[in-house]
C-alpha positions as CSV (number, residue, x, y, z in Angstrom):
1,X,0.0,0.0,0.0
2,X,1.3,3.5,-0.9
3,X,2.2,5.5,2.2
4,X,0.8,9.0,2.8
5,X,2.8,11.9,4.3
6,X,1.3,15.2,5.2
7,X,2.7,18.7,6.0
8,X,2.1,22.4,5.7
9,X,3.9,25.3,4.0
10,X,3.5,29.1,4.4
11,X,2.6,31.1,1.3
12,X,1.6,34.8,1.1
13,X,-1.8,35.1,2.7
14,X,-2.3,31.4,3.5
15,X,-0.9,28.1,4.9
16,X,-1.2,25.2,2.5
17,X,-1.9,21.6,3.6
18,X,-0.5,19.0,1.3
19,X,-0.2,15.2,1.0
20,X,2.5,13.1,-0.6
21,X,2.0,9.6,-2.0
22,X,4.9,7.4,-3.1
23,X,8.5,8.3,-3.6
24,X,10.6,10.1,-6.2
25,X,12.0,7.7,-8.9
26,X,14.6,8.0,-11.7
27,X,12.1,6.9,-14.3
28,X,9.0,9.0,-13.6
29,X,8.4,12.6,-12.9
30,X,6.6,13.9,-9.8
31,X,2.9,14.5,-10.3
32,X,1.1,17.6,-8.9
33,X,-2.6,17.2,-8.6
34,X,-4.7,20.3,-8.2
35,X,-8.3,20.0,-7.0
36,X,-11.2,22.1,-8.2
37,X,-13.8,24.0,-6.3
38,X,-15.6,22.6,-3.2
39,X,-13.0,19.8,-2.6
40,X,-9.5,19.3,-1.4
41,X,-6.7,16.8,-1.5
42,X,-9.3,14.1,-0.7
43,X,-10.5,14.4,-4.3
44,X,-7.4,12.2,-5.0
45,X,-7.5,10.0,-2.0
46,X,-7.8,6.9,-4.2
47,X,-6.3,8.0,-7.5
48,X,-3.3,9.5,-5.7
49,X,-2.1,6.3,-3.9
50,X,-2.8,4.3,-7.1
51,X,-0.5,6.6,-9.1
52,X,2.0,6.8,-6.2
53,X,3.1,3.2,-6.8
54,X,5.7,4.3,-9.3
55,X,6.1,8.1,-8.7
56,X,5.8,10.9,-6.2
57,X,2.3,12.3,-6.1
58,X,1.6,15.7,-4.5
59,X,-2.0,16.7,-3.7
60,X,-3.1,19.6,-1.6
61,X,-5.9,21.8,-0.3
62,X,-6.0,25.0,-2.2
63,X,-5.9,28.3,-0.2
64,X,-9.1,29.1,1.7
65,X,-10.3,25.5,1.4
66,X,-10.4,22.8,4.1
67,X,-7.1,22.7,5.9
68,X,-5.4,25.4,3.9
69,X,-6.3,28.4,6.1
70,X,-6.1,32.0,5.0
71,X,-3.8,34.1,7.2
72,X,-5.0,37.4,5.8
73,X,-8.6,38.7,5.8
74,X,-8.3,39.9,2.3
75,X,-6.2,37.1,0.9
76,X,-6.1,36.8,-2.9
77,X,-8.0,33.8,-4.3
78,X,-7.3,34.6,-8.0
79,X,-6.2,32.0,-10.5
80,X,-2.7,33.5,-10.8
81,X,-2.3,33.5,-7.0
82,X,-3.4,29.8,-7.0
83,X,-0.9,29.1,-9.7
84,X,1.8,30.8,-7.6
85,X,0.9,28.6,-4.7
86,X,1.3,25.5,-6.9
87,X,4.9,26.6,-7.8
88,X,5.6,27.5,-4.2
89,X,4.7,23.9,-3.2
90,X,7.0,22.5,-5.8
91,X,9.7,24.8,-4.6
92,X,9.2,23.7,-1.0
93,X,9.5,20.1,-2.0
94,X,12.6,20.7,-4.1
95,X,10.9,19.7,-7.4
96,X,12.3,21.4,-10.4
97,X,9.9,20.0,-13.0
98,X,6.7,18.1,-12.6
99,X,3.7,16.8,-14.5
100,X,0.6,18.8,-13.5
101,X,-3.0,17.5,-13.4
102,X,-5.9,19.8,-12.6
103,X,-9.6,19.0,-12.5
104,X,-12.4,21.6,-13.0
105,X,-11.3,24.8,-11.3
106,X,-7.9,23.1,-10.8
107,X,-7.8,22.6,-14.5
108,X,-8.0,26.4,-14.9
109,X,-5.2,26.8,-12.5
110,X,-3.1,24.2,-14.3
111,X,-3.5,26.3,-17.5
112,X,-2.0,29.3,-15.7
113,X,0.8,27.3,-14.2
114,X,1.8,26.0,-17.7
115,X,1.4,29.5,-19.3
116,X,3.5,31.3,-16.7
117,X,5.9,28.7,-15.5
118,X,6.5,26.5,-18.6
119,X,10.0,25.5,-17.4
120,X,8.4,23.8,-14.3
121,X,5.9,21.8,-16.2
122,X,6.7,18.7,-18.3
123,X,3.2,17.7,-19.1
124,X,0.0,19.6,-18.2
125,X,-3.3,17.7,-18.1
126,X,-6.3,20.1,-17.9
127,X,-9.4,18.0,-17.2
128,X,-12.6,19.8,-18.0
129,X,-11.6,23.4,-17.4
130,X,-14.9,25.5,-17.2
131,X,-13.7,28.4,-19.4
132,X,-17.1,29.2,-20.9
133,X,-16.1,32.3,-22.9
134,X,-14.6,30.0,-25.6
135,X,-18.0,28.3,-26.3
136,X,-20.7,29.4,-28.7
137,X,-23.2,29.4,-25.8
138,X,-20.7,31.0,-23.5
139,X,-22.6,34.2,-22.9
140,X,-25.7,32.3,-21.9
141,X,-23.7,30.0,-19.6
142,X,-22.0,32.9,-18.0
143,X,-25.3,34.5,-17.3
144,X,-26.6,31.3,-15.7
145,X,-23.5,31.1,-13.5
146,X,-23.9,34.8,-12.5
147,X,-27.5,33.9,-11.5
148,X,-26.1,31.0,-9.3
149,X,-23.9,33.6,-7.6
150,X,-26.8,36.0,-7.2
151,X,-28.9,33.2,-5.6
152,X,-26.1,32.5,-3.2
153,X,-26.1,36.1,-2.1
154,X,-29.8,36.5,-1.8
155,X,-31.2,33.0,-0.9
156,X,-28.2,31.1,0.5
157,X,-25.9,28.2,-0.2
158,X,-28.4,25.4,-0.4
159,X,-30.5,26.9,-3.2
160,X,-27.4,28.1,-5.0
161,X,-25.8,24.7,-4.9
162,X,-28.9,23.1,-6.4
163,X,-28.8,25.7,-9.3
164,X,-25.0,25.2,-9.7
165,X,-25.2,21.4,-9.9
166,X,-28.0,21.6,-12.4
167,X,-26.0,24.0,-14.6
168,X,-22.7,22.3,-14.1
169,X,-23.5,18.7,-14.9
170,X,-26.9,18.8,-16.4
171,X,-28.3,17.1,-13.3
172,X,-25.9,14.2,-13.6
173,X,-26.1,12.5,-10.2
174,X,-22.8,10.7,-10.7
175,X,-20.7,13.8,-10.4
176,X,-18.8,14.1,-7.2
177,X,-19.6,10.6,-6.0
178,X,-16.8,8.9,-4.1
179,X,-15.4,5.5,-4.9
180,X,-18.0,3.1,-3.3
181,X,-15.1,0.8,-2.2
182,X,-13.8,3.5,0.1
183,X,-15.0,3.5,3.8
184,X,-17.1,6.5,4.5
185,X,-15.2,9.4,6.1
186,X,-17.6,12.0,7.7
187,X,-14.7,14.4,8.0
188,X,-14.4,14.7,4.3
189,X,-18.0,15.7,3.8
190,X,-17.8,18.2,6.7
191,X,-14.7,19.8,5.0
192,X,-16.4,20.0,1.6
193,X,-19.5,21.6,3.1
194,X,-17.2,24.1,4.7
195,X,-15.9,25.0,1.3
196,X,-19.3,25.9,-0.2
197,X,-19.1,29.5,0.8
198,X,-15.6,29.9,-0.8
199,X,-16.8,28.3,-4.0
200,X,-20.0,30.1,-4.5
201,X,-18.9,33.4,-2.9
202,X,-15.4,33.9,-4.3
203,X,-14.2,31.2,-6.7
204,X,-17.0,30.3,-9.1
205,X,-17.0,33.4,-11.2
206,X,-13.2,33.7,-10.8
207,X,-12.8,30.3,-12.6
208,X,-15.4,30.7,-15.3
209,X,-14.3,34.2,-16.2
210,X,-10.6,33.4,-16.4
211,X,-9.1,33.9,-19.8
212,X,-6.1,31.6,-20.4
213,X,-3.1,33.2,-22.1
214,X,-3.2,31.3,-25.4
215,X,-0.1,32.9,-26.8
216,X,1.9,31.9,-23.7
217,X,0.5,28.4,-23.8
218,X,1.5,28.1,-27.5
219,X,5.0,29.3,-26.5
220,X,5.1,26.8,-23.7
221,X,4.3,24.0,-26.1
222,X,7.0,25.2,-28.5
223,X,9.5,25.2,-25.7
224,X,8.8,21.7,-24.6
225,X,5.8,21.6,-22.3
226,X,3.3,19.0,-23.4
227,X,-0.3,20.3,-23.3
228,X,-3.1,17.9,-22.9
229,X,-6.8,18.3,-22.3
230,X,-9.2,15.7,-21.0
231,X,-12.8,15.0,-20.2
232,X,-14.9,12.2,-18.9
233,X,-16.6,9.9,-21.4
234,X,-19.9,10.4,-19.6
235,X,-19.7,14.2,-19.6
236,X,-18.9,15.1,-23.2
237,X,-22.0,17.2,-23.6
238,X,-21.4,19.3,-20.4
239,X,-19.7,22.7,-20.8
240,X,-16.5,22.0,-18.8
241,X,-15.7,19.1,-21.2
242,X,-16.7,21.2,-24.2
243,X,-14.4,24.0,-22.9
244,X,-11.5,21.7,-22.7
245,X,-12.1,20.4,-26.3
246,X,-12.3,24.0,-27.5
247,X,-9.0,24.9,-25.9
248,X,-7.4,21.8,-27.4
249,X,-8.6,22.9,-30.8
250,X,-7.3,26.4,-30.4
251,X,-3.9,25.2,-29.2
252,X,-3.5,22.3,-31.6
253,X,-3.3,20.0,-28.5
254,X,-4.6,16.5,-27.8
255,X,-7.9,15.9,-26.1
256,X,-8.0,12.7,-24.1
257,X,-11.0,10.7,-22.9
258,X,-11.0,9.6,-19.3
259,X,-13.2,7.2,-17.4
260,X,-16.2,8.6,-15.7
261,X,-17.6,12.1,-15.7
262,X,-16.6,15.5,-14.6
263,X,-15.0,14.0,-11.5
264,X,-14.0,10.6,-12.6
265,X,-11.0,10.6,-10.3
266,X,-13.6,10.3,-7.5
267,X,-16.1,7.6,-8.8
268,X,-13.7,5.6,-10.9
269,X,-10.3,6.4,-9.3
270,X,-8.4,3.2,-10.3
271,X,-9.5,3.3,-13.9
272,X,-8.8,7.0,-13.9
273,X,-5.3,6.5,-12.5
274,X,-4.5,3.9,-15.0
275,X,-5.6,6.2,-17.8
276,X,-3.6,9.1,-16.5
277,X,-0.5,6.9,-16.0
278,X,-0.9,5.8,-19.6
279,X,-1.2,9.4,-20.9
280,X,1.8,10.6,-18.9
281,X,4.0,7.7,-20.0
282,X,3.3,8.6,-23.7
283,X,5.0,12.0,-23.3
């Protein structure tokens, strides 16, 4: 069984909690896994150990979520600040270059990491980044998500989450379902519920309104960073997967199918880990 180590690092405005699976090897690169909104390192609590059998895997709670507490009242939660946190974590661990995987909002952050720090990223896998501006129906989707934010401010988190889930996954009940083989851990659910206000109040529109630097990403690809986009085979019609496909087209990058849906690393972690390992090995 892959061992897990945990620790904290200080970054401007926050303390980041992180988890390590596996050990560095001479034949594989370290893998940094960036969770999206609502969740934390537990998003990868099965996929991480599965991947850690032959490499070092780093997963963490993003600033303001779960165990990564903010140390400043007005701490920055922007995409660039989150990308800087990812690099700070690699620095703290002495990792010069890594493969970077991000899911959902984490996929948006992975884009910015690759654009601004291409020398630190060997392969970037951006799994279903919700960059709606690239889509033909982007304006309507943005208006729908603005309405989710407005519902949160006027009616509260419960009503807003219902609207968000309906818009995000088309009502797909499989999204965000944990591996049924895992024992239930009430602490995870408690942490995720504690992240709802951060997601709906500060992160949701930050992620969907972010505009990736396409020129910088093209330059990164030219200089040796491998850019990949992915999506679940069950969520192809949903806008995060369509956004990833649109980015792949714009950048001339590969789009890879993964098991499951928007969060296949939760519901099908072993199959997802096998697919991600295969994809990374091809680079």
